[in-house]
C-alpha positions as CSV (number, residue, x, y, z in Angstrom):
1,X,-163.4,1.7,114.9
2,X,-161.8,-1.2,116.3
3,X,-161.7,-5.2,115.7
4,X,-163.4,-6.9,112.9
5,X,-163.3,-10.3,111.3
6,X,-162.6,-10.4,107.6
7,X,-163.9,-13.6,105.9
8,X,-164.2,-15.0,102.4
9,X,-164.3,-18.3,100.8
10,X,-161.3,-19.9,102.1
11,X,-161.2,-18.7,105.7
12,X,-161.2,-15.7,108.1
13,X,-158.9,-13.6,109.7
14,X,-159.0,-10.6,112.5
15,X,-159.0,-7.2,111.0
16,X,-157.9,-4.0,112.7
17,X,-160.4,-1.3,111.3
18,X,-158.1,1.5,112.6
19,X,-154.9,0.6,110.7
20,X,-156.6,-1.5,108.1
21,X,-154.2,-4.5,108.8
22,X,-155.3,-8.2,109.1
23,X,-153.2,-9.9,112.0
24,X,-153.1,-13.2,113.9
25,X,-153.9,-16.4,112.9
26,X,-156.0,-17.3,109.7
27,X,-159.1,-19.5,110.6
28,X,-161.4,-21.9,108.7
29,X,-164.2,-19.6,109.0
30,X,-166.2,-16.6,110.6
31,X,-167.4,-18.9,113.1
32,X,-163.9,-20.1,114.5
33,X,-162.6,-16.7,114.6
34,X,-165.6,-15.6,116.9
35,X,-164.9,-18.7,119.0
36,X,-161.1,-17.7,119.2
37,X,-161.9,-14.1,120.4
38,X,-164.6,-15.3,122.9
39,X,-161.6,-17.6,124.3
40,X,-159.6,-14.6,124.4
41,X,-162.1,-12.7,126.5
42,X,-162.5,-15.4,128.8
43,X,-158.7,-15.9,129.3
44,X,-157.4,-12.1,129.2
45,X,-160.6,-10.3,130.1
46,X,-161.4,-8.7,126.6
47,X,-162.3,-9.6,123.2
48,X,-159.9,-7.0,121.4
49,X,-156.6,-8.9,120.8
50,X,-155.0,-5.9,118.8
51,X,-152.5,-5.2,121.7
52,X,-151.2,-8.8,121.8
53,X,-147.8,-9.7,120.2
54,X,-147.7,-12.7,117.8
55,X,-146.2,-15.1,120.2
56,X,-149.3,-14.4,122.7
57,X,-151.7,-15.0,119.8
58,X,-149.9,-18.0,118.6
59,X,-150.1,-19.5,122.2
60,X,-153.8,-18.5,122.7
61,X,-154.6,-20.1,119.2
62,X,-153.0,-23.5,120.4
63,X,-154.7,-23.1,123.9
64,X,-158.1,-22.8,122.2
65,X,-157.6,-25.6,119.9
66,X,-156.5,-27.6,122.9
67,X,-159.5,-26.4,124.9
68,X,-161.8,-27.7,122.0
69,X,-160.1,-30.9,121.7
70,X,-160.5,-31.6,125.4
71,X,-164.0,-30.6,125.3
72,X,-163.5,-27.8,127.7
73,X,-164.5,-25.0,125.1
74,X,-167.8,-25.4,122.7
75,X,-167.0,-24.9,119.1
76,X,-168.3,-26.4,116.0
77,X,-165.8,-28.9,114.3
78,X,-164.0,-26.1,112.3
79,X,-160.6,-27.8,113.2
80,X,-159.8,-31.4,111.6
81,X,-156.3,-31.2,112.5
82,X,-154.2,-29.4,114.8
83,X,-153.0,-25.7,114.1
84,X,-149.8,-25.5,112.2
85,X,-147.3,-23.5,114.4
86,X,-144.2,-24.2,112.2
87,X,-143.9,-20.7,110.7
88,X,-142.0,-19.3,113.7
89,X,-140.9,-15.9,111.6
């Protein structure tokens, strides 16, 4: 039980296998989600991000994208444009 990645034809998302709820950003594919979780482990010391609030996840998503663009974090070219952060609900 714990954190898993739910992926399909149009994208991937993190999924809590305890609560059966998807959460966090939606990724282009499983590879991008795995890269994000590896980045979380590097930054926060753990891959399991279920205890983080949406603002922390949003900021980590932006930091991850920026690190890829700067060449500081290896990742296949899943991102063609900056992440959309306009949904500030």
